[in-house]
N, C-alpha and C positions, 0 to 999 in steps of 0.2 A: 306254597301255602302250608304243606306238611311241615317243612323245616322252620317256618315262622311259628307253627303251634309248638313244635318240639323244643325250641330255644327260648320261647317267651312264656307261652300259656302253661305248658306242662310243668316247668320248674316252680312256677308261682302256685299251681294247684298242689304240687307235691309239699311244698312249704306249708300251705294251709292245712293239709292233712296231717303232717308232722306235728303242727302246733296242736291239733286236736288229741293226737295219741300221746305226745310227750309227757303231759301232766300225770297220766295214769299208766305209763308204760310197765311198771312193775305189775300192776293188776292184769294187764293184757297178756304179759308173759305167763303169769300165775293161771289164768284161765285157759290158755293154750296148753300149759302142762296138765292141768286138771282134765281137760278134754281128752288128751293123749292118755293119761293113766285110766280114765273111764273106759275109753275104747278098747284098750289093751286087756282090761280086767274082765271084760264080759266074755262068758264062755260062747262057744258056737251055739246057734239056735238048736233046740231040742224041745221034746214034749214035756221035760221036766221043767220045775220051776227054777229061775235063775238065783244063784246065792244072793243073800240079802245085801250084803255090803257093796259088792260091785254094782248091783242094781240101783242101791240108794246113791251112790257116788255118781253113776250115770245120770239119774233123774235130777239130782241137785245141780250138776255141771250144766246139764240142757237148760235148765231154767235160768241159771245165772247168765250163760252165754247168750241166750235169747233176750233176756230182759235188761241185764246191766248195761250194755252198750247203748241201748236206746235211751235209757235214763241219763246216763252220763253224757252223750251226745246232744241231747236235747237241752240239758243245763248248759253246756258249754256253748251251744249256738245261742241260747238266750242270754248268755254272759253272766250266768250266775255260778257260784262256786259252792257246791254241795258238800256237805260233810257226810259222813257214813251213816249217822242217825237217820236223816230223812231217806236217803237211798235205801237202807235196809228195810225201813218202815214200808216205803212204796213196794219194794220187792215182796215183802210179807203179804201186803194187801192184794197184790195182783197175782201172787202164786197160787192161792187157793182156787180161783175159777179156772186157771191153766191146768192144774192137776186134775179138777173135776172133769174138764173137756177131754183131758188125755184118757181118763178112765173110761168115759162114755165111748170115745173113739176105739179104744182097745176092746170094750165089750161088744160094739158093734162088728168089728172086724172078727172077733172070736166067734160070734153067733152066726156070722156069715160063712165063716169057714167050717163050722159044725153043720 
């Protein structure tokens, strides 16, 4: 049973996954590099405020890596081809509440720590 799955079902599912990733492969590689740069540029935790630029890169890359795959995969599953205009408009519309929730969560954690 495992061998049947390994040689029939698994390759078919891998091809379907590759078909989803292939059109935007450059985007996924760029997002991976952005996440790597953001994680390397953050200083170790301390009581001081983090530098503004690495913190901003970290926040923006976090928003992109959580929202962009969902938007693109939903569009591909529905069979639509999205251009960057609607994708960026949707990201801008959804980013505000996410940033607000993150600020509230950070404030709650900060007050609980104090």
